[in-house]
N, C-alpha and C positions, 0 to 999 in steps of 0.2 A: 398837940402841935408837933409838926414834923421838925427834922433837923435844921431846917432853914428858917423856922420860926413861924411859918405860916399853918393855919389851921387845917388839918386835914378833912377830907370830904368822907361822908359815910358811903358814898358810891365805892370807895376805894377799900372797902371791907366786905362788898357783897362776896359770899361763899359760892363760887363757881365751881361746878363739877361737870365737865362737858362729856357727858357720857357718849353722846351720838358720833362723836369723832373718834371716839375710842373704839366703838363697836362696827363702825360702818366704814367702807373703804374711803379713803382721803386721797385726793390728788395735791400732791405737795408742791408741784411745779408753780413757780410765780412768774410763768412766762406772760408777759403783759398783752391786753387786747384779748377779743373774742377769739374762741376755737372750741373745736369740738372735744368733749372731755369724756374718755372712755374708760371704763373699768372703776368708776368712782361715783359716790353719791355726794361728796363735798369736794369743794377745791378751796384751797387756802388763798386769801385775798387780804388786802389792805384798805380798809375804808380811807376815801380822800376827804381831809378835813374842809370845812367850810370856812369863810372870811367872816369874822365876827360874828360868831353864832350867839343867838339870843332867844331866850324863850318866848314862844307865844303863849302858852298855857301848858298845865301840867294836870293830869287826873290823879285826884287823892287815892280813889278807890283801886286804881290800877297800881299806883306805886306802892300801896298797901300789900298787894301780893308778893312784892319783893321785900318787905318789911321795911319800907320806907316811908317818912313823912313829907307829904307834899309840900307843906311850908318850908321846911327845911332845905328839901331839894330845890325849890324856887328861888331861894335866896342863896344857894351855893354858887359862888363864883365860877366853881369848875364844872357845875351841873350841865349847862348847855353844851360844852365841850365834849364831856364824857358820854352824854345821851344822844349826841350827833355822830357819835364815831369820830370826831374830828381830834380825839385825844383816846387812845385805847384804855380800857378799863384793866385794873391789875386782875389777872386771872382769866381775862378774855382770850378768846382764840378765834380771831375773826375768820369767816369761812363763807361760802356762798353754796346753795343746795342745787343739785343737777337734778332736773326733771323735764318731761314731755308733755304733750297734751294734744287733744282733739280741740280744735278752734274751729267754732261754727261747723262743728260736725267733721271735719278734715284734720287727718293726723299731720301735726306740724313740725315732727321731729323734735330735736333738742331745743328747750325753752331756758329754763333755770331762772335763779335769781339774778336777773338783769339789772336790778337796782337796789336789791336787798343785801344786807350783810348780817349773818349768823353772828352774835358776838359771844353767845355760851350758854350755859344752863345753870341757873342760880337756884340753891337750895332752899325750898321754901321754909318760911319762919315756923319754928315748932309748934306754935298754938293754930297753925293751919291744917297741920298734918291730918287731924282726925276728921275734918270736915272735907277732905280732898279725896276721899277713897274712890269715889266714882269718877269723877270729872278730870282729876288729875292724880291718879294711883302712883306715880314715879315720885311725886314729892318734889318736882324740880319745874321751874319754869324757864323756857327758852326766850331770850330776849334778842330782839333784833332790830337793825336800823333801816329804814327804807329811805332811799334817797342818797346813799352814802358814796355813790360813784362807781366807776366802771368795775365789773366783774368779767370772768370768762364767759358769762352767759348774756352779756349786754346787747350782743349783735351790733346793729348800727346805732344804738342809743349812747347817750353820755352817762347813763346811770344815776341821773338826778331827778328828783321831784320837786315840783313848785309849791308855792304857798297855796295856791288855790285847790289843787288836788289834795294836799296834805291836810289841809283844813276839814275837807269832807271826810277823809279816812279816820282822822282823829276823832272827830264829833261822832261819826256814824257808830264806830267801834263801841264807844263809851254808851250811845244811846241804846243799841241793842242790847248790851249788857244790863242796862237798867230795865228794858222792856222785859228781861227774863230769857231771851234769846241765846242760845249757845253761840259764842263768838270768840275771835280773837281779841285781845285788848289793846288800847293804845295809851301808853303811860305818859308821853310827853309828845309837845311839838316845839320844833327849833326853827327858826328861820334865820337869814344871814344876809349878808351884803355881796354875796357872789350871785350872779345872775347868768340865766341861760335864755335862750330864743325859744318861743313855743308859738304855735297857732291855736289858740284856744277855742275858736269858733270854725274850725276846720274850712276857712275860707282862702287860705293862701296867706294871709297876712300875719306874720310872726311878729312877736313884741317880747321885749325882755321881761323874764319873770324871776323873783327871788328864789334861790335853791333853797329848800326846806327838808327837813328829817322827822319822821315819826318813829318814836321807839315803840314797837310792838311786842306784846307778851302773849305766849299760848303755852301749853304742855308741849305741843310739837306743831311744826308748820308743813309735817309731811302729808302730801295729798295724793289723790288718784293718779295724777301724772307722774308722781315719783316712781310708781311700778311699771310705768311705760317706756322707760329708758332701755328696756331690754327688747324691744319690739324690733321684728324684722322689717324689711322692706314693705311698706304699704301699697297695695295695690292701686289705689285710688290717687293718693298725693305723691307716691314716690319715694318717700321719705322713711328714714329708719332712725331708731333710738341711737344713741351713742355707744351704747353696748349691748348690741344684739346677740342673742344667745346666751348671755352670761347667766345662766340660770343657777350658778353657785352665788353670785352676788344677790340675785332676787330672793333666794332662799334665806340669805344673811338678813335682808331687809324685813322679810317677812318675819323671821325669828324676832328680830329686834323690836318691831312694832308691836306684836303680840305679847312679848314678854314684858316690854316696858309700860304698855298703855292699856292692855287687856289681860292682866294678871290671872283674872278669874278663869278666863277660857283656857290661860296656859295650865292652869292647875288642875282643870276638870278633863282635859283631853288627854290620853296618852298616844292616841293615833293622830299622825302627822296632818293627814288630810282632812280627818274629821275636826281636828283643831282648826284649822284653816278654813274649813267651811263654816264652823261656828262664828269664826272672826268676820267672815264675808256677811255672814246674816247680820251680825251686830252692827256692822257699819250700815248696812240696808235699813235696819230699824232706826239706827240715828237719824239717817239722810232723810227718811220718811218723815220722822217726827219734827226735824229742822223746816223742811219745807211746808209742812202743815202749819208751823208757827209763823213762817214767812207770810203766808196766804191770809192768816187770820189778822196780822197788822197791817196788810197791803204792801208789803216790802217786796220789790223787785231787783234782783241783784244786778242784772244787766251784762253779764259777761259770764255765763255758766259753761265754760270749758272745763274740761277735766283737769286741767291744771288749777282751776280755782276751786276745787272740792276737796275738802279736808278730809282725811282719813279718820278723824275724831268726830265727825259731824258737827263742825263748827262752821260759823259764817266766817269768810276769809276773803281776802283781796276785795277791798270797797274802791271800785272805779266809779263807772257810770250809773250807780244804784239810784233807785228813787223810791219815794212812797207814794201811793197813790192818791191823788186829790179827787178829783170827780172820777166816780168809779167807773170803769171802763176794763172788762176783762182782757181787751186786746191791748192793754197799755204797754208801751214799750218804753223803757227809760233812757235806753242807749241810742243816741242819735245815729250811731254808726250801723246799727242792726235795723236794716232797712227792709227785710225780710220778715222782721219779727221772731225770729228764732227763740229769743229769749224773752218773750213776752210774759207777762204777769200769768196769765192762764196756761201757759206752756211749761212753766217752771217744774211741776210734778212729773210730767212725761219727760222732761229733759233730764233731770235728776235719775230717773229710772235708765235713761239712754246711757248717761256715764256711768252707772253702777254696772251696766252690760260691759262697757268698755274696761272697766277695772276687772270684772271676771275675766276677760279676754287676757288681760296683762297678766295676772296671777296664773292663767294657763294650768299645767300640771300640778299646780299646788292645790288645786281645787278638784272635787268630784264635780265633773261637768254636769251632769244630771241634776246634782243636788243644787248647784248654783243657778241653775235654770229654774229649777222649781222656787228657789228664793225670789229670783226676779220677777216670777209670776205673782208672787204674793204682795209686791211692792205696792202697787195701785189700791188692792183693797185695804192693806195696811193704812196707807196714807188716807184714804176716804173715812176710815174709821177714826183716825187721829184728828183729821180736819173736822168731822162732825162733832167730836168730843169737845175740841176747843170752840167750834160755834156755839154748842149748846152754854157753855160758860158765858161766851160773850151776850147771849140772849138771857141769862139767868135761868136756863133750865137745868136745875141741879139735882132734883130728887128723882125724875122718871125720864126714861127713855121712850119716847113714843114713835110710832112708825111714820107719823105725818112730820116729824122734825126735819127732815132732808127737805122735804118739799117747802116747808116754811122759811128754811133758810135761802133755797134757790129761787123763791118769788120774793124774797127781801132784795137779793142781789140783783135780780131781774128789774125791780122798782127803782133800785138806786141807780142802775145803769140808763133806764129809761128817762128818769128825771135829772140826771146829771148831779146825784146827791154826792156830797163829801163824804168819802169813806169813814175817816177817823171820827169826825164830828157826829155823824148819822149813829154810829154805834154808841158812841158816848151819850148821846140824848135818849138812848132807849131805856136807860135805867130810870127816866121819868115817866114811864108808862106805869101805871099803877094796875094791880092785879084787881080783877072785878069782886065787889064784896055785896053781900046782901043789903038791900035797901038803898043803893047809892043811886043818886039822881042822873039825870041826863047829862049833866056838865062832866061826867067822869068817863067819857067816851074816847079819851085820848085827843080830843080837839087841841087844847093848849100846846102838847107836845108835837103834833102835826105842824101847826103854826111855825115852831122852831124848826122843823125838818125841812120846811118849804124853804126857810131862809138859806138853809145848805144846799139848795137846788140852784142849778145855773139857769139862766134866762132862756127865752124862746131863741134870740139871735145868737148866745154861745152855742146852744144845742145845734142850730142850723150850721153854724161855722164848723163844729166838730164834725158833723155828718158829711159837709161838702168836701172838707179836708181829707176825709176817710175815703171818700168816693173818689177823689182825684187821685190819692196815693195808692188805691188799691188795684193793683195789676190783675188778681184773680177777678174782682168784678168787672172790670174793663172787658177781660176775655170772654166772661159770660154774656155781657151785653152785645160784644161783637157777634158773638156765635147767634143769639137770639135773631140778629138782624140779617145775618149773611147765610146762615144755615138753620133754619128753624127745625128741620127734621132731626139734626144731631142734638139741638137744644132739647128737644123733647125726650131724647134718651138719658140726657144728664141732669134734667132740671129736677127730679126728685133726689139727687145725692146730697146728703147731709151739708157737704161744703157749699155746693150751689146754692141749696135752699137758705143756707145762713146768708149768703151774699144777696139774695133776692129780698130776703127779710129786712136787711138793713136798709137797702134801696127803698122799700116800702115805707119804712118809719120815717125816712129822709123825706118822701113824698107827703106824708102826713104833716110834717112839721112846717112844710112850705105852704100848706093850705090851712094853717091856723093862725090864732094871734095870741098875744101875750094872755089876755083874759082867760080866752077859751084854755089855753095849755094850763094856767095855774089852776083854774076849776076843775080840770081832769085830773092834775096831778093831786090835788087835795082829796079828791074822791078816791083815788088809788090809794093813797097813803092811809086813809080812813079805813078802807077795806082790809087792808094789811094790818093794821093796828088791831081791828076787830078780831081778825084771826089770831093773832099773838096773844091777846087778853084771854081769849077762850083757852087757847095752849096754857096760859099762866094760873087758869082755874084748877088745871089738872095738878099743877104743883102743891095747890093747897087741899086737894081731896084728902078728907079722913083726917086733917090736921087739926089740932086745938089752938095752938100758938101761931095763927094766920100772920100776926104782926112780926112775930119772930122770924118767920119764914120770909118775908117781904123784906126786913132788914137784911136778913143774910143774902138774898138775891141781889139786892141793890149794893151791897158790900162788895160781893164777887164781880158784878158787872163793872163797878167803878174801879177795881183792881184788874180788870183783864182788858178794858177798852182803855186805851191809853188817852189823855187829854191833849198831849202834845207829842208828837213826833218830828223828825228831822226833815221837814219838807224842805224842796229844793230853794223855795223864797228865802227860808229861814238861814239855810247855809251860804246863800249868795249874799244876804245882808251883812254875814260875819266876814265873807271873804272881801267884799268891797271895802269895808272899814278896815281890814288887816292890810289889805294892800296899799292903802293910805296911812299906814303908820299906827293905826288904833286897834290893839289886840282886845280891849274891853269887852267888844261885842262876842268875840270867840268864849271868853270866859264866862260872860253871862248867859250865853246858849248852853254851854256846858252843864252849867249849875241848874239850867231848867230840865235839861235831857235827863238829869241824874234822877229825877223825880217825875217821871212822866205821867204817873197816875195821880199826883197831886190836885186835888181841888183847889186851886188857888181862888181866893175872892176875887172878883172882877177888878176891884180897884187895885190889887197886888200883882195880878198877872203881868210880866214885864213883857215888853215888845221891841223888835228891832226898828230902828228909825227908817222912816220911808224914804228918806232921800237917797239911802244906797242904792235901793231897788231901782228908784226912778233914774238914778244917775246909771246904773248898768243898762237900762233900756235906752238912754239916750246914747251911752257909749256904744253900744251895738249899732245905733244907727249912724253915728259916726265912723265907726269902723268899716261899716258897709260902704260908706262915702270916701274912704281912704284918708279921713281926717283923724288926727290924735286928739285924746280926751284932754281937757284943758286943766285938768287937776281936780282935787275935791271941791264937792259943792255943799256947803254949809247953809242950811236952811232951818225951816221950823223943825222943831223935833216931834212932829206927830207919829204916833208909833202903829205899828200893824202888830197886834197881839199874837203870841207864839200859837194859840190856839184857832187862830182864825182861818177861814177857806182862803185860798191864795190870792192877792191882789191881782189886777189885770196884767200888769207887767211881767208877772212870773211865767205866763204862756211863753216868753221869748227865750226863757232860760235854755241854753243849748248844753248838753252834757255829753261829752264824746269818751 
């Protein structure tokens, strides 16, 4: 009990040790409003309190990193205030981080934490220290609140985040951690009775939304863009960093990052440039490993700017992300990315491009020739890591065969051609058995093919996707125009890969327009049986020379089912939770969180929970009303039919717009 007789909060006893503010330049000015901050990596700020802050949900695994109990925190009367920044934690030193970034390929100058407030660094509990050596060798967790108001880096924004985007960040941070993918964490989500106006559909119609705050956790939120604040004027954008030419501060930042988060590299290298080059190589390796993991679960970040790339190889800043449903390598999850710069298939090359910008930002701190050689190694390294992950997804554990790459490529092409669901297709493949001597004709993979066909879209859907791609594709329009107006020029470019690709897409669409559903299904079945046959032949090699075939099969199935998730955070799952929460029901957010914490769990069909259909249907109706300029009439309660969380998306999910 404190002196006034009220119970104290365990949050008030967090052991802060805010090393970053001691070792890096700090702008102590409290001048209000947005401004250029030169000569500093952080600025002191004061988070702005919410009105009547309330917990939406808390994450037990994330709070445990700080030595906190989720049930205790959830029922702590001071919890929502402390974890939203509405009340400053004892020992906390609120600040905002200064960084720059290349956004959609152009240098944007000063960006920084426009809605984020660093609260400080909490010493990890003693029982964690032994297990943190690689992932968090400094033994501290940086905690920050996202959505806590204006900072010097807010530019024209109000520094607030709304319930809709905060739910997505909160859930996906924890979902990625449970999938085993390096990520920043989200410990809590707080909403309030404070409202701001937003335009969620980017159609010019703004509506009030509840201000909300996510408490984020990571060893550090330093990013590639943190090193770009020293950049001189960019010849393309005309912008420069806030601290151009301050190589003294750059050296300070490099020293801090390596000494704190890469101590093995610090110990092993006496020469500064060799040390820094080893650091750059390790960041490159971590980035390659990260994007390989993204690709293998069908995750698309959406905004892979240099300011959204972690220097520790973590997934950071969950905005318009998306998990692939119907497999399409050209999948773009960000409705604002009209040219597809950050499409699913582009992510590895974009990460390599961002690493090149990091090398430029580090400048004379690196050996330029060695940095170039490291960049040249990125794509081969990524491809090796990606294929290794894909082998595990297919249960190819005992041997590496030359045909494995082709087997994976043919699978993905088949999934694309048939519109197969990415997550569910891989999950079903553990049901394919390895051929055994004397097996009957019924063991050819037919039953699994029937299940796979259920995950493929209909002819009408394939036509719709093809026609939409055709209408939205400027490159294809240019190719067709050239073919009609300048056949000679078209003949010169027709063999180029990008042109051939566009013509191939057009050819597939023509085939679809000249077939019917029965013919399509028959062809799809034949194609799937052919691939399954090739896959089973490859599985035979896994058992060559082995006595315990059953043991090998059991291990293959175990690894596949622990590598291919049953549940990921699909947009329709997030949207159901958002719709419920915006109507005052937070139970769906909490339910989804619990499911996502065990993404590989093989729930019995009768026990797999699902979100109520009514929320998704209401979203679709709300969009239609919004387009007509009408307001939604409020919550619609109806029958509680459920869409299971492991289901391929319902029809209304196609209309979800994420920007």
